[in-house]
C-alpha positions in Angstrom: 51.8 60.0 98.2 52.3 60.3 94.5 55.5 59.3 92.6 56.9 59.3 89.1 60.1 58.2 87.5 62.7 60.1 85.4 64.8 58.7 82.6 68.0 57.1 83.8 71.4 58.9 83.5 75.1 58.1 84.2 75.1 60.7 87.0 74.5 59.8 90.6 70.8 58.7 90.9 68.8 60.6 93.5 65.2 60.4 94.8 63.4 63.8 95.1 60.9 64.4 97.9 58.5 67.2 98.4 56.0 67.7 101.2 52.9 69.8 100.7 52.0 71.7 103.9 49.3 73.7 102.1 51.5 76.6 101.2 50.8 78.4 97.9 54.3 78.0 96.5 54.5 74.2 96.7 56.0 72.7 93.6 53.7 69.8 92.8 56.0 68.5 90.1 59.3 69.2 91.9 60.4 70.7 88.7 62.7 73.3 90.3 64.2 70.7 92.7 64.9 68.5 89.7 66.7 71.4 87.9 68.7 72.1 91.0 69.7 68.4 91.3 70.7 68.2 87.6 72.7 71.5 87.9 74.6 70.0 90.9 75.4 66.9 88.8 72.8 64.5 90.1 70.3 62.4 88.1 66.8 62.4 89.5 65.4 58.8 89.0 62.1 59.4 90.8 60.1 62.1 92.6 57.6 61.8 95.4 55.2 64.2 96.9 52.9 63.8 99.9 50.7 66.0 102.1 51.0 66.8 105.8 49.5 69.4 108.1 52.9 69.9 109.8 56.4 68.3 109.7 57.1 65.3 111.8 59.5 66.3 114.5 61.7 63.2 114.2 61.4 62.2 110.5 59.8 65.2 108.8 57.5 62.9 106.8 56.6 60.5 109.6 57.7 56.9 110.1 55.3 55.3 107.7 56.2 57.6 104.8 59.9 57.2 105.6 59.6 53.4 105.2 57.8 54.0 101.8 60.7 56.2 100.8 63.2 53.6 101.7 61.5 51.0 99.6 61.1 53.3 96.6 64.7 54.4 96.8 65.7 50.7 96.7 63.4 50.1 93.7 64.9 52.9 91.6 68.5 52.4 92.8 68.7 55.8 94.3 72.1 56.6 96.0 70.8 59.7 97.8 67.6 61.3 98.8 67.0 65.1 98.3 64.2 67.0 100.1 62.7 70.1 98.7 62.4 71.7 102.2 65.0 72.4 104.8 65.6 69.7 107.3 66.7 70.1 110.9 70.0 68.3 111.8 68.0 65.8 113.9 65.5 65.0 111.1 68.4 64.6 108.6 70.2 62.2 110.9 67.1 60.2 111.7 66.1 59.9 108.1 69.5 58.6 107.1 69.2 55.9 109.7 65.8 54.8 108.4 66.5 55.1 104.7 70.1 53.8 105.0 71.1 56.4 102.4 72.6 59.9 102.5 69.9 62.5 102.9 70.2 66.2 102.0 67.9 69.1 101.6 67.3 72.0 99.3 69.7 74.3 101.3 72.7 72.0 100.9 71.9 71.5 97.2 72.0 75.2 96.6 75.2 75.5 98.5 76.7 72.7 96.4 75.8 74.5 93.2 77.3 77.7 94.5 80.5 76.0 95.5 80.8 74.5 92.0 80.1 77.8 90.2 81.9 80.5 92.1 84.8 81.8 90.1 86.0 85.0 91.7 88.0 85.2 94.9 85.1 87.0 96.5 82.5 84.5 95.3 84.6 81.6 96.6 84.9 83.2 100.0 81.2 83.9 100.2 80.3 80.3 99.3 82.8 79.0 101.8 81.3 81.2 104.6 77.8 79.9 103.9 79.0 76.3 103.7 80.8 76.6 107.0 77.8 78.1 108.7 75.6 75.3 107.4 78.1 72.6 108.5 78.4 74.1 112.0 74.7 73.2 112.6 75.2 69.7 111.1 78.1 68.5 113.3 76.0 65.9 115.0 75.2 64.3 111.6 78.4 64.8 109.6 81.0 63.0 111.7 80.9 59.4 112.8 83.5 59.9 115.5 81.6 62.4 117.6 81.1 60.1 120.5 84.9 59.5 120.7 86.9 61.1 123.4 90.3 62.5 122.4 93.2 63.8 124.2 96.9 63.5 124.7 100.0 65.3 123.5 99.5 67.7 120.6 95.7 68.0 120.8 94.3 71.4 121.6 91.8 71.6 124.5 93.5 68.9 126.6 92.6 65.3 127.5 89.0 64.4 127.5 87.7 67.1 125.1 85.0 65.6 122.8 85.8 65.4 119.1 82.7 67.4 118.4 84.0 70.3 120.4 87.3 70.2 118.5 85.4 70.1 115.2 83.2 73.0 116.3 86.2 75.0 117.3 87.9 74.4 113.9 84.8 75.5 112.0 84.3 78.6 114.2 87.9 79.6 113.6 87.5 79.0 109.8 84.3 81.1 109.9 86.2 83.9 111.6 89.1 83.8 109.1 86.7 83.8 106.1 84.7 86.7 107.5 87.9 88.7 108.0 89.0 88.1 104.4 85.5 89.0 103.2 85.7 92.3 105.1 88.9 93.2 103.1 87.2 92.3 99.8 84.1 94.3 100.7 86.4 97.3 101.6 87.9 97.1 98.1 84.5 96.9 96.4 83.2 99.9 98.4 86.3 101.9 97.2 85.4 101.0 93.6 81.8 102.2 94.3 83.0 105.5 95.7 85.0 106.1 92.5 81.9 105.5 90.4 79.9 107.8 92.7 82.5 110.6 92.4 82.4 110.2 88.6 78.6 110.6 88.8 78.0 107.2 87.2 74.3 106.1 87.0 74.3 102.6 88.4 72.0 99.8 87.2 71.8 96.3 88.5 70.1 93.3 86.9 68.1 91.2 89.4 65.6 88.5 89.0 64.7 84.8 89.5 67.5 82.4 88.6 67.3 81.3 84.9 65.2 84.4 83.9 67.9 85.3 81.3 69.8 88.0 83.2 73.2 87.1 81.8 71.8 86.8 78.2 70.3 90.2 78.6 73.5 91.6 80.1 75.5 90.3 77.1 73.0 91.7 74.6 73.1 95.2 76.2 76.9 95.5 76.7 78.2 93.1 74.0 79.9 91.1 76.8 80.7 87.4 77.0 79.4 86.6 80.5 78.6 82.9 80.9 75.0 82.3 80.1 73.2 79.0 80.1 69.7 77.5 80.4 70.3 76.4 83.9 69.9 77.5 87.5 72.6 79.8 89.0 74.6 80.1 85.8 76.0 83.4 87.2 77.3 83.7 90.8 79.9 86.5 90.5 78.9 90.1 89.9 80.1 91.5 86.6 80.0 95.2 85.9 80.4 96.8 82.5 79.7 100.2 81.0 76.5 100.5 78.9 76.6 103.3 76.4 73.2 104.9 75.6 73.7 106.4 72.2 70.4 108.3 72.1 71.5 110.4 75.1 75.2 110.2 74.6 75.9 108.9 78.1 77.3 105.7 79.7 75.9 104.0 82.7 77.2 101.2 84.9 75.5 97.9 84.5 76.0 95.0 86.9 74.9 91.3 86.5 74.2 89.7 89.9 73.4 86.3 91.3 69.8 85.1 90.6 67.3 84.7 93.4 65.3 81.6 94.1 62.5 80.4 96.4 63.6 79.7 99.9 67.1 81.1 99.2 69.1 80.0 102.3 69.5 82.9 104.7 73.1 82.0 105.1 73.6 82.7 101.4 71.8 86.1 101.7 74.2 87.0 104.5 77.2 85.5 102.8 76.5 87.3 99.5 76.0 90.6 101.2 78.9 92.2 99.4 77.7 90.9 96.0 74.1 91.9 96.6 75.3 95.3 97.7 75.4 96.1 94.0 71.6 95.9 94.0 71.2 97.8 97.3 73.2 100.8 96.1 71.9 100.8 92.5 70.0 103.8 91.1 67.8 101.5 89.0 67.0 97.8 89.2 66.3 95.9 85.9 64.0 93.2 87.3 64.2 90.4 84.7 61.3 88.1 84.5 60.9 84.9 82.5 57.6 85.9 80.7 57.1 82.3 79.4 57.4 80.6 82.8 54.0 79.4 84.1 54.9 80.5 87.6 56.3 83.9 86.8 54.0 85.7 89.3 55.3 83.6 92.2 58.9 84.3 90.9 58.3 88.0 90.9 57.0 87.7 94.5 60.1 85.8 95.6 62.4 88.4 94.1 60.6 91.2 95.9 60.9 89.2 99.1 64.7 89.0 98.8 64.9 92.7 97.8 63.0 93.4 101.0 65.5 91.3 103.0 68.5 93.1 101.6 67.0 96.6 101.9 66.6 97.3 98.2 62.8 97.4 98.0 62.5 101.1 97.5 65.0 101.4 94.6 63.2 102.2 91.3 62.6 99.2 89.1 62.1 98.5 85.4 60.4 95.2 84.8 62.0 93.4 81.8 59.7 90.5 80.7 62.3 88.4 78.9 62.0 85.3 76.6 59.3 86.9 74.4 60.3 84.4 71.7 59.1 81.5 73.9 55.6 83.0 73.9 53.2 81.9 71.1 52.9 84.8 68.5 49.1 85.0 69.1 49.7 85.5 72.8 52.4 88.2 72.6 51.5 91.7 73.8 50.6 94.3 71.2 52.6 97.0 73.0 56.2 96.1 74.1 56.2 98.9 76.6 53.5 99.4 79.3 53.1 99.4 83.1 52.6 96.7 85.6 51.0 96.9 89.0 53.4 95.6 91.6 52.8 96.0 95.4 50.5 98.9 94.8 52.9 100.7 92.5 52.8 101.1 88.7 56.1 99.9 87.4 57.3 100.4 83.8 57.6 97.2 81.9 59.2 96.2 78.6 58.8 92.9 76.8 62.0 91.6 75.1 63.8 88.6 73.9 67.5 89.1 74.8 68.3 85.9 72.8 66.5 87.0 69.6 67.1 90.8 70.0 63.4 91.6 70.2 62.3 94.7 72.0 65.9 95.7 72.8 65.6 99.2 71.2 62.5 99.9 73.3 64.4 98.7 76.4 67.3 101.1 75.7 64.9 104.0 75.1 63.1 103.3 78.4 66.4 103.1 80.3 67.5 106.4 78.7 64.3 108.0 79.7 64.7 106.9 83.4 68.4 108.0 83.4 67.4 111.5 82.1 64.3 111.8 84.4 66.2 113.4 87.4 67.9 115.9 85.1 64.5 116.8 83.5 63.1 117.4 86.9 66.0 119.6 87.9 65.6 121.6 84.7 61.9 122.1 85.2 62.6 123.3 88.8 65.2 125.8 87.6 62.9 127.1 84.8 60.0 127.5 87.3 62.2 129.3 89.7 
């Protein structure tokens, strides 16, 4: 087991834990978990990684390592322990008993960030649905009164019904109400899409790993003021604007969507179906990549994985390698426009810096060419006929 300390902060101190099971995407430095924790308002004071061939059924890391975690948490004054992998309800409960501290996993951390950041009515509903689904599997751990028997006048279910059953019923009813409200929101969004379809509006969606610079690129393209920051999940709510392409004299619809991340909780993929539907129904995906990130290849793979899950894998893509300004001048590409081999396909690629306005003219030209391509094909067909 290896460990290292972070600089102290006034935020709640937490201990970060990652277990290497030999998978290729293991984060040795727990850098992403640290960013997630800081985004959620925590202060990582130490991080620990260890290797196992498989998770321990009871304590995930095993009893010996769990005791080491307890001592290290005490040494650094950690008030909570965050695991980089998803924990089962039983593992979470057992770890809390051994560590004598609250224990949470990557899934809950992402849910917490989403809950803090959602602004629109739809976004809040989607986060609430994902949170309720997660809590419904954690009833055994979340409530201290679960063994208590309740009953008597005014209590639904009658005398003798366990509190956990009442809690589960309340959560199930809340899930049902939230899903019904989301159906109405989705119906409204579908109506808006039909209007755009009737108007023959070419639809483009920005997708990419979180913190790749999608919102900064969105603002640069449409001169908008969407919130953009150097942090994970700065954007949760879909924003759509008209992008005017002056060289072809035509406007297209451009949508900024929530960023993807490794091990995105399936509950969030389901809950954000209405938002991610912008990507599913787009004519073109601008796949934004942080070109300066050392793990950009893995991030591209993770985005492709999520696109596969939501049924958007066959939509044409334009790779936008962003943050060109963060690459040393000597290492920057000679040509800002080329192609990139992705899953056996040659995908057009443009290098840009949305922040410094580098390569933006080339990006607009490439978008215009893609928008015009179907019309060029139709014209060629008519001429040949």
